[in-house]
mmCIF file of the C-alpha atoms, coordinates in Angstrom:
data_MODEL
# 
_entry.id   MODEL 
# 
loop_
_atom_site.group_PDB 
_atom_site.id 
_atom_site.type_symbol 
_atom_site.label_atom_id 
_atom_site.label_alt_id 
_atom_site.label_comp_id 
_atom_site.label_asym_id 
_atom_site.label_entity_id 
_atom_site.label_seq_id 
_atom_site.pdbx_PDB_ins_code 
_atom_site.Cartn_x 
_atom_site.Cartn_y 
_atom_site.Cartn_z 
_atom_site.occupancy 
_atom_site.B_iso_or_equiv 
_atom_site.pdbx_formal_charge 
_atom_site.auth_seq_id 
_atom_site.auth_comp_id 
_atom_site.auth_asym_id 
_atom_site.auth_atom_id 
_atom_site.pdbx_PDB_model_num 
ATOM 1   C CA . MET A 1 1   ? 69.375 153.518 163.864 1.00 0.00 ? 1   MET A CA 1 
ATOM 2   C CA . CYS A 1 2   ? 66.426 155.746 162.193 1.00 0.00 ? 2   CYS A CA 1 
ATOM 3   C CA . LEU A 1 3   ? 63.057 154.276 164.013 1.00 0.00 ? 3   LEU A CA 1 
ATOM 4   C CA . CYS A 1 4   ? 61.024 155.647 160.994 1.00 0.00 ? 4   CYS A CA 1 
ATOM 5   C CA . CYS A 1 5   ? 62.877 153.651 158.208 1.00 0.00 ? 5   CYS A CA 1 
ATOM 6   C CA . ARG A 1 6   ? 65.231 151.283 160.234 1.00 0.00 ? 6   ARG A CA 1 
ATOM 7   C CA . LEU A 1 7   ? 68.400 152.527 158.406 1.00 0.00 ? 7   LEU A CA 1 
ATOM 8   C CA . PRO A 1 8   ? 71.473 153.030 160.273 1.00 0.00 ? 8   PRO A CA 1 
ATOM 9   C CA . LEU A 1 9   ? 71.789 156.346 158.203 1.00 0.00 ? 9   LEU A CA 1 
ATOM 10  C CA . PRO A 1 10  ? 71.457 159.932 159.741 1.00 0.00 ? 10  PRO A CA 1 
ATOM 11  C CA . GLY A 1 11  ? 68.904 162.601 158.841 1.00 0.00 ? 11  GLY A CA 1 
ATOM 12  C CA . CYS A 1 12  ? 65.626 160.590 158.013 1.00 0.00 ? 12  CYS A CA 1 
ATOM 13  C CA . LEU A 1 13  ? 62.610 162.220 159.038 1.00 0.00 ? 13  LEU A CA 1 
ATOM 14  C CA . LEU A 1 14  ? 59.001 161.113 158.912 1.00 0.00 ? 14  LEU A CA 1 
ATOM 15  C CA . THR A 1 15  ? 55.778 163.578 158.863 1.00 0.00 ? 15  THR A CA 1 
ATOM 16  C CA . MET A 1 16  ? 52.379 161.789 158.877 1.00 0.00 ? 16  MET A CA 1 
ATOM 17  C CA . PHE A 1 17  ? 49.365 163.417 157.898 1.00 0.00 ? 17  PHE A CA 1 
ATOM 18  C CA . PRO A 1 18  ? 47.548 162.688 159.706 1.00 0.00 ? 18  PRO A CA 1 
ATOM 19  C CA . ASP A 1 19  ? 47.978 158.900 161.011 1.00 0.00 ? 19  ASP A CA 1 
ATOM 20  C CA . ASP A 1 20  ? 50.104 156.278 159.964 1.00 0.00 ? 20  ASP A CA 1 
ATOM 21  C CA . ASP A 1 21  ? 47.511 153.764 158.874 1.00 0.00 ? 21  ASP A CA 1 
ATOM 22  C CA . ASP A 1 22  ? 44.635 155.958 158.038 1.00 0.00 ? 22  ASP A CA 1 
ATOM 23  C CA . ASP A 1 23  ? 44.162 155.583 154.242 1.00 0.00 ? 23  ASP A CA 1 
ATOM 24  C CA . ASP A 1 24  ? 40.819 158.092 154.378 1.00 0.00 ? 24  ASP A CA 1 
ATOM 25  C CA . ASP A 1 25  ? 43.114 161.052 152.763 1.00 0.00 ? 25  ASP A CA 1 
ATOM 26  C CA . ASP A 1 26  ? 43.974 158.781 149.831 1.00 0.00 ? 26  ASP A CA 1 
ATOM 27  C CA . ALA A 1 27  ? 40.449 157.188 149.477 1.00 0.00 ? 27  ALA A CA 1 
ATOM 28  C CA . LEU A 1 28  ? 38.881 160.116 147.910 1.00 0.00 ? 28  LEU A CA 1 
ATOM 29  C CA . THR A 1 29  ? 35.935 159.779 145.593 1.00 0.00 ? 29  THR A CA 1 
ATOM 30  C CA . GLU A 1 30  ? 36.367 159.905 141.731 1.00 0.00 ? 30  GLU A CA 1 
ATOM 31  C CA . ASP A 1 31  ? 33.758 162.836 141.777 1.00 0.00 ? 31  ASP A CA 1 
ATOM 32  C CA . SER A 1 32  ? 35.809 165.515 140.199 1.00 0.00 ? 32  SER A CA 1 
ATOM 33  C CA . SER A 1 33  ? 33.541 168.314 141.652 1.00 0.00 ? 33  SER A CA 1 
ATOM 34  C CA . LEU A 1 34  ? 34.813 167.790 144.927 1.00 0.00 ? 34  LEU A CA 1 
ATOM 35  C CA . HIS A 1 35  ? 38.643 168.650 144.029 1.00 0.00 ? 35  HIS A CA 1 
ATOM 36  C CA . GLY A 1 36  ? 38.293 171.465 141.633 1.00 0.00 ? 36  GLY A CA 1 
ATOM 37  C CA . GLY A 1 37  ? 37.212 169.462 138.358 1.00 0.00 ? 37  GLY A CA 1 
ATOM 38  C CA . ARG A 1 38  ? 40.868 167.802 138.465 1.00 0.00 ? 38  ARG A CA 1 
ATOM 39  C CA . ILE A 1 39  ? 40.549 164.316 136.885 1.00 0.00 ? 39  ILE A CA 1 
ATOM 40  C CA . ARG A 1 40  ? 42.708 161.524 138.312 1.00 0.00 ? 40  ARG A CA 1 
ATOM 41  C CA . SER A 1 41  ? 45.927 160.558 136.209 1.00 0.00 ? 41  SER A CA 1 
ATOM 42  C CA . PHE A 1 42  ? 45.069 156.977 137.543 1.00 0.00 ? 42  PHE A CA 1 
ATOM 43  C CA . LYS A 1 43  ? 41.967 155.529 139.464 1.00 0.00 ? 43  LYS A CA 1 
ATOM 44  C CA . HIS A 1 44  ? 42.240 155.371 143.028 1.00 0.00 ? 44  HIS A CA 1 
ATOM 45  C CA . GLU A 1 45  ? 42.367 151.783 144.701 1.00 0.00 ? 45  GLU A CA 1 
ATOM 46  C CA . ARG A 1 46  ? 42.712 151.130 148.335 1.00 0.00 ? 46  ARG A CA 1 
ATOM 47  C CA . GLY A 1 47  ? 46.414 150.493 149.015 1.00 0.00 ? 47  GLY A CA 1 
ATOM 48  C CA . ASN A 1 48  ? 47.666 152.532 146.017 1.00 0.00 ? 48  ASN A CA 1 
ATOM 49  C CA . TRP A 1 49  ? 49.593 155.464 147.141 1.00 0.00 ? 49  TRP A CA 1 
ATOM 50  C CA . ALA A 1 50  ? 50.188 158.380 144.796 1.00 0.00 ? 50  ALA A CA 1 
ATOM 51  C CA . THR A 1 51  ? 54.099 159.335 145.143 1.00 0.00 ? 51  THR A CA 1 
ATOM 52  C CA . TYR A 1 52  ? 56.407 161.902 144.112 1.00 0.00 ? 52  TYR A CA 1 
ATOM 53  C CA . VAL A 1 53  ? 59.740 163.355 144.928 1.00 0.00 ? 53  VAL A CA 1 
ATOM 54  C CA . TYR A 1 54  ? 60.327 166.949 145.164 1.00 0.00 ? 54  TYR A CA 1 
ATOM 55  C CA . LEU A 1 55  ? 62.251 169.851 146.735 1.00 0.00 ? 55  LEU A CA 1 
ATOM 56  C CA . PRO A 1 56  ? 60.219 172.411 148.612 1.00 0.00 ? 56  PRO A CA 1 
ATOM 57  C CA . TYR A 1 57  ? 59.670 175.981 147.869 1.00 0.00 ? 57  TYR A CA 1 
ATOM 58  C CA . PRO A 1 58  ? 58.808 178.475 150.610 1.00 0.00 ? 58  PRO A CA 1 
ATOM 59  C CA . PRO A 1 59  ? 57.438 181.351 148.610 1.00 0.00 ? 59  PRO A CA 1 
ATOM 60  C CA . ASP A 1 60  ? 58.573 184.824 149.939 1.00 0.00 ? 60  ASP A CA 1 
ATOM 61  C CA . GLU A 1 61  ? 56.740 188.314 149.557 1.00 0.00 ? 61  GLU A CA 1 
ATOM 62  C CA . GLU A 1 62  ? 57.814 189.220 146.109 1.00 0.00 ? 62  GLU A CA 1 
ATOM 63  C CA . PHE A 1 63  ? 56.986 185.767 144.798 1.00 0.00 ? 63  PHE A CA 1 
ATOM 64  C CA . GLU A 1 64  ? 53.529 186.202 146.094 1.00 0.00 ? 64  GLU A CA 1 
ATOM 65  C CA . GLU A 1 65  ? 53.232 189.516 144.762 1.00 0.00 ? 65  GLU A CA 1 
ATOM 66  C CA . VAL A 1 66  ? 54.456 188.399 141.314 1.00 0.00 ? 66  VAL A CA 1 
ATOM 67  C CA . LEU A 1 67  ? 52.048 185.697 141.453 1.00 0.00 ? 67  LEU A CA 1 
ATOM 68  C CA . GLU A 1 68  ? 49.105 187.729 142.134 1.00 0.00 ? 68  GLU A CA 1 
ATOM 69  C CA . GLU A 1 69  ? 49.820 190.269 139.269 1.00 0.00 ? 69  GLU A CA 1 
ATOM 70  C CA . LEU A 1 70  ? 50.261 187.082 136.800 1.00 0.00 ? 70  LEU A CA 1 
ATOM 71  C CA . LEU A 1 71  ? 46.742 185.744 138.298 1.00 0.00 ? 71  LEU A CA 1 
ATOM 72  C CA . SER A 1 72  ? 45.322 189.164 137.749 1.00 0.00 ? 72  SER A CA 1 
ATOM 73  C CA . ALA A 1 73  ? 46.696 189.702 134.098 1.00 0.00 ? 73  ALA A CA 1 
ATOM 74  C CA . LEU A 1 74  ? 45.342 186.289 133.518 1.00 0.00 ? 74  LEU A CA 1 
ATOM 75  C CA . ARG A 1 75  ? 41.738 187.073 134.532 1.00 0.00 ? 75  ARG A CA 1 
ATOM 76  C CA . ALA A 1 76  ? 41.863 190.295 132.442 1.00 0.00 ? 76  ALA A CA 1 
ATOM 77  C CA . GLN A 1 77  ? 42.234 187.862 129.555 1.00 0.00 ? 77  GLN A CA 1 
ATOM 78  C CA . GLY A 1 78  ? 39.410 185.597 130.433 1.00 0.00 ? 78  GLY A CA 1 
ATOM 79  C CA . LEU A 1 79  ? 41.672 182.689 132.017 1.00 0.00 ? 79  LEU A CA 1 
ATOM 80  C CA . THR A 1 80  ? 41.158 181.872 135.534 1.00 0.00 ? 80  THR A CA 1 
ATOM 81  C CA . LEU A 1 81  ? 43.659 179.987 137.256 1.00 0.00 ? 81  LEU A CA 1 
ATOM 82  C CA . THR A 1 82  ? 43.917 178.376 140.543 1.00 0.00 ? 82  THR A CA 1 
ATOM 83  C CA . ARG A 1 83  ? 47.103 179.270 142.559 1.00 0.00 ? 83  ARG A CA 1 
ATOM 84  C CA . GLN A 1 84  ? 48.834 175.963 143.696 1.00 0.00 ? 84  GLN A CA 1 
ATOM 85  C CA . GLU A 1 85  ? 48.221 175.335 147.398 1.00 0.00 ? 85  GLU A CA 1 
ATOM 86  C CA . GLU A 1 86  ? 51.967 174.683 148.078 1.00 0.00 ? 86  GLU A CA 1 
ATOM 87  C CA . PHE A 1 87  ? 55.073 175.205 145.737 1.00 0.00 ? 87  PHE A CA 1 
ATOM 88  C CA . HIS A 1 88  ? 57.659 172.766 145.182 1.00 0.00 ? 88  HIS A CA 1 
ATOM 89  C CA . LEU A 1 89  ? 60.123 171.684 142.165 1.00 0.00 ? 89  LEU A CA 1 
ATOM 90  C CA . SER A 1 90  ? 59.513 167.972 141.201 1.00 0.00 ? 90  SER A CA 1 
ATOM 91  C CA . VAL A 1 91  ? 62.549 165.768 140.445 1.00 0.00 ? 91  VAL A CA 1 
ATOM 92  C CA . SER A 1 92  ? 60.461 162.688 139.744 1.00 0.00 ? 92  SER A CA 1 
ATOM 93  C CA . GLN A 1 93  ? 56.837 161.813 138.231 1.00 0.00 ? 93  GLN A CA 1 
ATOM 94  C CA . THR A 1 94  ? 53.690 161.119 140.113 1.00 0.00 ? 94  THR A CA 1 
ATOM 95  C CA . VAL A 1 95  ? 53.914 157.173 140.445 1.00 0.00 ? 95  VAL A CA 1 
ATOM 96  C CA . VAL A 1 96  ? 51.693 154.534 142.209 1.00 0.00 ? 96  VAL A CA 1 
ATOM 97  C CA . LEU A 1 97  ? 53.350 152.884 145.398 1.00 0.00 ? 97  LEU A CA 1 
ATOM 98  C CA . ARG A 1 98  ? 51.690 149.688 146.953 1.00 0.00 ? 98  ARG A CA 1 
ATOM 99  C CA . HIS A 1 99  ? 51.597 150.402 150.824 1.00 0.00 ? 99  HIS A CA 1 
ATOM 100 C CA . HIS A 1 100 ? 53.862 147.680 151.601 1.00 0.00 ? 100 HIS A CA 1 
ATOM 101 C CA . TRP A 1 101 ? 56.533 149.144 149.088 1.00 0.00 ? 101 TRP A CA 1 
ATOM 102 C CA . ILE A 1 102 ? 56.716 152.667 151.198 1.00 0.00 ? 102 ILE A CA 1 
ATOM 103 C CA . GLN A 1 103 ? 59.436 151.371 153.574 1.00 0.00 ? 103 GLN A CA 1 
ATOM 104 C CA . PRO A 1 104 ? 61.826 149.844 151.107 1.00 0.00 ? 104 PRO A CA 1 
ATOM 105 C CA . PHE A 1 105 ? 61.263 152.618 148.471 1.00 0.00 ? 105 PHE A CA 1 
ATOM 106 C CA . THR A 1 106 ? 62.302 155.355 150.820 1.00 0.00 ? 106 THR A CA 1 
ATOM 107 C CA . GLN A 1 107 ? 65.223 153.395 152.247 1.00 0.00 ? 107 GLN A CA 1 
ATOM 108 C CA . SER A 1 108 ? 66.383 153.026 148.512 1.00 0.00 ? 108 SER A CA 1 
ATOM 109 C CA . LEU A 1 109 ? 66.134 156.839 148.207 1.00 0.00 ? 109 LEU A CA 1 
ATOM 110 C CA . GLN A 1 110 ? 67.781 157.686 151.564 1.00 0.00 ? 110 GLN A CA 1 
ATOM 111 C CA . ALA A 1 111 ? 70.791 155.435 150.683 1.00 0.00 ? 111 ALA A CA 1 
ATOM 112 C CA . GLY A 1 112 ? 71.138 157.279 147.280 1.00 0.00 ? 112 GLY A CA 1 
ATOM 113 C CA . LEU A 1 113 ? 70.554 160.832 148.294 1.00 0.00 ? 113 LEU A CA 1 
ATOM 114 C CA . SER A 1 114 ? 72.736 160.476 151.369 1.00 0.00 ? 114 SER A CA 1 
ATOM 115 C CA . HIS A 1 115 ? 75.606 161.405 149.184 1.00 0.00 ? 115 HIS A CA 1 
ATOM 116 C CA . CYS A 1 116 ? 73.901 164.581 147.311 1.00 0.00 ? 116 CYS A CA 1 
ATOM 117 C CA . ARG A 1 117 ? 75.188 167.813 148.330 1.00 0.00 ? 117 ARG A CA 1 
ATOM 118 C CA . ARG A 1 118 ? 73.157 170.990 148.986 1.00 0.00 ? 118 ARG A CA 1 
ATOM 119 C CA . PHE A 1 119 ? 72.992 173.647 146.094 1.00 0.00 ? 119 PHE A CA 1 
ATOM 120 C CA . VAL A 1 120 ? 70.904 176.539 145.054 1.00 0.00 ? 120 VAL A CA 1 
ATOM 121 C CA . CYS A 1 121 ? 68.744 176.853 141.856 1.00 0.00 ? 121 CYS A CA 1 
ATOM 122 C CA . SER A 1 122 ? 66.881 179.733 140.610 1.00 0.00 ? 122 SER A CA 1 
ATOM 123 C CA . GLY A 1 123 ? 64.837 181.061 137.453 1.00 0.00 ? 123 GLY A CA 1 
ATOM 124 C CA . GLY A 1 124 ? 62.269 183.635 136.364 1.00 0.00 ? 124 GLY A CA 1 
ATOM 125 C CA . THR A 1 125 ? 61.323 182.172 132.784 1.00 0.00 ? 125 THR A CA 1 
ATOM 126 C CA . LEU A 1 126 ? 57.779 181.374 132.501 1.00 0.00 ? 126 LEU A CA 1 
ATOM 127 C CA . LYS A 1 127 ? 56.412 178.395 130.574 1.00 0.00 ? 127 LYS A CA 1 
ATOM 128 C CA . VAL A 1 128 ? 53.084 176.653 130.062 1.00 0.00 ? 128 VAL A CA 1 
ATOM 129 C CA . TYR A 1 129 ? 52.903 173.077 130.778 1.00 0.00 ? 129 TYR A CA 1 
ATOM 130 C CA . CYS A 1 130 ? 50.148 170.129 130.036 1.00 0.00 ? 130 CYS A CA 1 
ATOM 131 C CA . ASN A 1 131 ? 49.715 166.753 131.834 1.00 0.00 ? 131 ASN A CA 1 
ATOM 132 C CA . ALA A 1 132 ? 49.904 163.987 129.825 1.00 0.00 ? 132 ALA A CA 1 
ATOM 133 C CA . GLU A 1 133 ? 46.011 163.480 129.693 1.00 0.00 ? 133 GLU A CA 1 
ATOM 134 C CA . ARG A 1 134 ? 45.461 166.962 128.472 1.00 0.00 ? 134 ARG A CA 1 
ATOM 135 C CA . THR A 1 135 ? 43.022 167.592 131.290 1.00 0.00 ? 135 THR A CA 1 
ATOM 136 C CA . ARG A 1 136 ? 45.070 170.110 133.206 1.00 0.00 ? 136 ARG A CA 1 
ATOM 137 C CA . THR A 1 137 ? 47.222 172.963 132.248 1.00 0.00 ? 137 THR A CA 1 
ATOM 138 C CA . PHE A 1 138 ? 49.789 174.875 134.366 1.00 0.00 ? 138 PHE A CA 1 
ATOM 139 C CA . LEU A 1 139 ? 51.795 178.079 134.379 1.00 0.00 ? 139 LEU A CA 1 
ATOM 140 C CA . GLY A 1 140 ? 55.178 177.606 135.534 1.00 0.00 ? 140 GLY A CA 1 
ATOM 141 C CA . MET A 1 141 ? 58.565 179.226 136.493 1.00 0.00 ? 141 MET A CA 1 
ATOM 142 C CA . GLU A 1 142 ? 61.579 177.377 134.949 1.00 0.00 ? 142 GLU A CA 1 
ATOM 143 C CA . ALA A 1 143 ? 64.815 176.932 136.711 1.00 0.00 ? 143 ALA A CA 1 
ATOM 144 C CA . THR A 1 144 ? 67.595 177.976 134.929 1.00 0.00 ? 144 THR A CA 1 
ATOM 145 C CA . VAL A 1 145 ? 70.602 177.899 137.356 1.00 0.00 ? 145 VAL A CA 1 
ATOM 146 C CA . GLY A 1 146 ? 71.216 174.581 139.120 1.00 0.00 ? 146 GLY A CA 1 
ATOM 147 C CA . HIS A 1 147 ? 70.303 172.546 136.040 1.00 0.00 ? 147 HIS A CA 1 
ATOM 148 C CA . ALA A 1 148 ? 73.266 170.061 136.508 1.00 0.00 ? 148 ALA A CA 1 
ATOM 149 C CA . GLN A 1 149 ? 72.423 169.346 140.093 1.00 0.00 ? 149 GLN A CA 1 
ATOM 150 C CA . LEU A 1 150 ? 68.911 168.812 139.513 1.00 0.00 ? 150 LEU A CA 1 
ATOM 151 C CA . LEU A 1 151 ? 69.919 166.130 136.918 1.00 0.00 ? 151 LEU A CA 1 
ATOM 152 C CA . ASP A 1 152 ? 72.172 164.517 139.535 1.00 0.00 ? 152 ASP A CA 1 
ATOM 153 C CA . LEU A 1 153 ? 69.069 164.234 141.857 1.00 0.00 ? 153 LEU A CA 1 
ATOM 154 C CA . VAL A 1 154 ? 67.259 162.938 139.142 1.00 0.00 ? 154 VAL A CA 1 
ATOM 155 C CA . ARG A 1 155 ? 69.564 160.254 138.293 1.00 0.00 ? 155 ARG A CA 1 
ATOM 156 C CA . VAL A 1 156 ? 69.474 158.934 142.011 1.00 0.00 ? 156 VAL A CA 1 
ATOM 157 C CA . VAL A 1 157 ? 65.707 159.219 142.074 1.00 0.00 ? 157 VAL A CA 1 
ATOM 158 C CA . ASP A 1 158 ? 65.356 157.295 138.715 1.00 0.00 ? 158 ASP A CA 1 
ATOM 159 C CA . LYS A 1 159 ? 67.346 154.582 140.282 1.00 0.00 ? 159 LYS A CA 1 
ATOM 160 C CA . THR A 1 160 ? 65.185 153.857 142.863 1.00 0.00 ? 160 THR A CA 1 
ATOM 161 C CA . MET A 1 161 ? 62.358 154.070 140.577 1.00 0.00 ? 161 MET A CA 1 
ATOM 162 C CA . ALA A 1 162 ? 63.910 151.644 138.266 1.00 0.00 ? 162 ALA A CA 1 
ATOM 163 C CA . GLU A 1 163 ? 64.136 149.055 141.220 1.00 0.00 ? 163 GLU A CA 1 
ATOM 164 C CA . PHE A 1 164 ? 60.242 149.368 141.620 1.00 0.00 ? 164 PHE A CA 1 
ATOM 165 C CA . ARG A 1 165 ? 59.635 149.154 137.720 1.00 0.00 ? 165 ARG A CA 1 
ATOM 166 C CA . LEU A 1 166 ? 58.219 152.742 138.109 1.00 0.00 ? 166 LEU A CA 1 
ATOM 167 C CA . ASP A 1 167 ? 58.253 155.413 135.423 1.00 0.00 ? 167 ASP A CA 1 
ATOM 168 C CA . THR A 1 168 ? 61.540 157.493 135.769 1.00 0.00 ? 168 THR A CA 1 
ATOM 169 C CA . PHE A 1 169 ? 61.476 161.452 134.957 1.00 0.00 ? 169 PHE A CA 1 
ATOM 170 C CA . TYR A 1 170 ? 61.629 162.712 131.366 1.00 0.00 ? 170 TYR A CA 1 
ATOM 171 C CA . LYS A 1 171 ? 64.455 162.465 129.408 1.00 0.00 ? 171 LYS A CA 1 
ATOM 172 C CA . ASP A 1 172 ? 64.921 166.283 128.878 1.00 0.00 ? 172 ASP A CA 1 
ATOM 173 C CA . PRO A 1 173 ? 62.780 167.866 131.778 1.00 0.00 ? 173 PRO A CA 1 
ATOM 174 C CA . SER A 1 174 ? 61.919 171.354 132.147 1.00 0.00 ? 174 SER A CA 1 
ATOM 175 C CA . PHE A 1 175 ? 62.802 171.828 136.000 1.00 0.00 ? 175 PHE A CA 1 
ATOM 176 C CA . HIS A 1 176 ? 60.132 174.478 137.400 1.00 0.00 ? 176 HIS A CA 1 
ATOM 177 C CA . ILE A 1 177 ? 57.785 175.472 139.796 1.00 0.00 ? 177 ILE A CA 1 
ATOM 178 C CA . SER A 1 178 ? 54.096 175.385 138.921 1.00 0.00 ? 178 SER A CA 1 
ATOM 179 C CA . LEU A 1 179 ? 52.376 178.639 139.978 1.00 0.00 ? 179 LEU A CA 1 
ATOM 180 C CA . ALA A 1 180 ? 48.757 177.765 139.017 1.00 0.00 ? 180 ALA A CA 1 
ATOM 181 C CA . TRP A 1 181 ? 46.427 175.878 136.953 1.00 0.00 ? 181 TRP A CA 1 
ATOM 182 C CA . CYS A 1 182 ? 43.164 175.023 135.225 1.00 0.00 ? 182 CYS A CA 1 
ATOM 183 C CA . VAL A 1 183 ? 41.140 172.450 134.108 1.00 0.00 ? 183 VAL A CA 1 
ATOM 184 C CA . GLY A 1 184 ? 41.634 171.911 130.482 1.00 0.00 ? 184 GLY A CA 1 
ATOM 185 C CA . ASP A 1 185 ? 44.219 171.741 127.657 1.00 0.00 ? 185 ASP A CA 1 
ATOM 186 C CA . LEU A 1 186 ? 44.549 175.907 127.093 1.00 0.00 ? 186 LEU A CA 1 
ATOM 187 C CA . THR A 1 187 ? 48.011 175.603 126.286 1.00 0.00 ? 187 THR A CA 1 
ATOM 188 C CA . GLU A 1 188 ? 47.904 177.383 123.173 1.00 0.00 ? 188 GLU A CA 1 
ATOM 189 C CA . LYS A 1 189 ? 45.463 180.329 124.527 1.00 0.00 ? 189 LYS A CA 1 
ATOM 190 C CA . MET A 1 190 ? 47.924 180.731 127.431 1.00 0.00 ? 190 MET A CA 1 
ATOM 191 C CA . LYS A 1 191 ? 51.060 180.805 125.235 1.00 0.00 ? 191 LYS A CA 1 
ATOM 192 C CA . GLU A 1 192 ? 49.572 183.728 123.276 1.00 0.00 ? 192 GLU A CA 1 
ATOM 193 C CA . ILE A 1 193 ? 49.906 186.106 126.251 1.00 0.00 ? 193 ILE A CA 1 
ATOM 194 C CA . LEU A 1 194 ? 53.204 184.500 127.804 1.00 0.00 ? 194 LEU A CA 1 
ATOM 195 C CA . HIS A 1 195 ? 55.285 187.343 126.304 1.00 0.00 ? 195 HIS A CA 1 
ATOM 196 C CA . ASP A 1 196 ? 53.175 189.747 128.249 1.00 0.00 ? 196 ASP A CA 1 
ATOM 197 C CA . LEU A 1 197 ? 53.128 187.760 131.269 1.00 0.00 ? 197 LEU A CA 1 
ATOM 198 C CA . GLN A 1 198 ? 56.882 187.409 131.107 1.00 0.00 ? 198 GLN A CA 1 
ATOM 199 C CA . GLY A 1 199 ? 56.923 191.260 131.140 1.00 0.00 ? 199 GLY A CA 1 
ATOM 200 C CA . LEU A 1 200 ? 55.259 191.191 134.350 1.00 0.00 ? 200 LEU A CA 1 
ATOM 201 C CA . VAL A 1 201 ? 58.065 189.196 135.820 1.00 0.00 ? 201 VAL A CA 1 
ATOM 202 C CA . ASP A 1 202 ? 61.235 190.899 133.778 1.00 0.00 ? 202 ASP A CA 1 
ATOM 203 C CA . ASN A 1 203 ? 60.049 194.715 134.098 1.00 0.00 ? 203 ASN A CA 1 
ATOM 204 C CA . ARG A 1 204 ? 59.700 195.330 137.857 1.00 0.00 ? 204 ARG A CA 1 
ATOM 205 C CA . ASP A 1 205 ? 61.031 198.526 139.229 1.00 0.00 ? 205 ASP A CA 1 
ATOM 206 C CA . GLU A 1 206 ? 63.426 196.556 141.539 1.00 0.00 ? 206 GLU A CA 1 
ATOM 207 C CA . GLY A 1 207 ? 64.672 194.509 138.564 1.00 0.00 ? 207 GLY A CA 1 
ATOM 208 C CA . PRO A 1 208 ? 63.679 191.106 137.081 1.00 0.00 ? 208 PRO A CA 1 
ATOM 209 C CA . PHE A 1 209 ? 62.077 188.666 139.369 1.00 0.00 ? 209 PHE A CA 1 
ATOM 210 C CA . LEU A 1 210 ? 64.125 185.587 140.080 1.00 0.00 ? 210 LEU A CA 1 
ATOM 211 C CA . PHE A 1 211 ? 62.909 182.815 142.660 1.00 0.00 ? 211 PHE A CA 1 
ATOM 212 C CA . MET A 1 212 ? 65.890 181.322 144.754 1.00 0.00 ? 212 MET A CA 1 
ATOM 213 C CA . LEU A 1 213 ? 65.509 178.082 146.146 1.00 0.00 ? 213 LEU A CA 1 
ATOM 214 C CA . ALA A 1 214 ? 67.913 176.614 148.552 1.00 0.00 ? 214 ALA A CA 1 
ATOM 215 C CA . CYS A 1 215 ? 67.921 172.953 148.043 1.00 0.00 ? 215 CYS A CA 1 
ATOM 216 C CA . THR A 1 216 ? 68.855 171.549 151.407 1.00 0.00 ? 216 THR A CA 1 
ATOM 217 C CA . GLU A 1 217 ? 66.376 168.813 151.676 1.00 0.00 ? 217 GLU A CA 1 
ATOM 218 C CA . VAL A 1 218 ? 64.488 166.354 149.324 1.00 0.00 ? 218 VAL A CA 1 
ATOM 219 C CA . ARG A 1 219 ? 61.156 165.123 150.164 1.00 0.00 ? 219 ARG A CA 1 
ATOM 220 C CA . CYS A 1 220 ? 58.912 162.303 149.229 1.00 0.00 ? 220 CYS A CA 1 
ATOM 221 C CA . ARG A 1 221 ? 55.174 162.695 149.569 1.00 0.00 ? 221 ARG A CA 1 
ATOM 222 C CA . THR A 1 222 ? 53.458 159.313 149.589 1.00 0.00 ? 222 THR A CA 1 
ATOM 223 C CA . GLY A 1 223 ? 49.640 159.350 150.601 1.00 0.00 ? 223 GLY A CA 1 
ATOM 224 C CA . ASN A 1 224 ? 49.373 160.876 153.692 1.00 0.00 ? 224 ASN A CA 1 
ATOM 225 C CA . LYS A 1 225 ? 53.217 160.722 154.524 1.00 0.00 ? 225 LYS A CA 1 
ATOM 226 C CA . THR A 1 226 ? 55.954 163.170 153.841 1.00 0.00 ? 226 THR A CA 1 
ATOM 227 C CA . PHE A 1 227 ? 59.627 161.544 154.144 1.00 0.00 ? 227 PHE A CA 1 
ATOM 228 C CA . ARG A 1 228 ? 62.243 164.307 154.426 1.00 0.00 ? 228 ARG A CA 1 
ATOM 229 C CA . PHE A 1 229 ? 65.853 163.680 153.300 1.00 0.00 ? 229 PHE A CA 1 
ATOM 230 C CA . PRO A 1 230 ? 68.652 166.262 154.298 1.00 0.00 ? 230 PRO A CA 1 
ATOM 231 C CA . LEU A 1 231 ? 71.303 166.725 151.611 1.00 0.00 ? 231 LEU A CA 1 
ATOM 232 C CA . LYS A 1 232 ? 74.983 167.100 152.773 1.00 0.00 ? 232 LYS A CA 1 
ATOM 233 C CA . PRO A 1 233 ? 76.252 170.519 153.525 1.00 0.00 ? 233 PRO A CA 1 
# 
């Protein structure tokens, strides 16, 4: 039996950041100056945990090089973006969980994901994204290989979301890794130079860059906890 979720299912690991019952990381002030000018999509309330499901992407050396070239090119155009602190590919929207929902929610995810198999996804097409509130703009790299398998994961995650009456994923998702972001809606300005940015990705001496993501586990981040769900070999 898994001690962290009390399910008789293999492979569920729990990492906590930092303590199981410590809400301090989630009890942040609404002062946007303390987190890069970002504006919350929902007001923080104690006991509400921001939650999302994703595939982690560990960046390699070439990815880092491409990203730095893109950020430099953006700065030359007067656009300063902040690189992501960590990289991942989302298979859910960010939703709000009550603290007492965390265990049944992750149990439901574990049961559904236990039937999903590992796969590889990749891509190299740059796209510009903006959040629903039009408060942040992102430069992302879209996955073009593995789309069908990603949709299978979404269907599993959506089933759990529906059980808890939470928002399911987008109907026609663009699966991507967010590279960097800036405050405000700069979609049109960034799209004007997207072709030139894509050239930096495609016209490398070694050939076009494609990120390769080995999808071996799905993670769920909720507040200061991370649950890991290995996929079947």
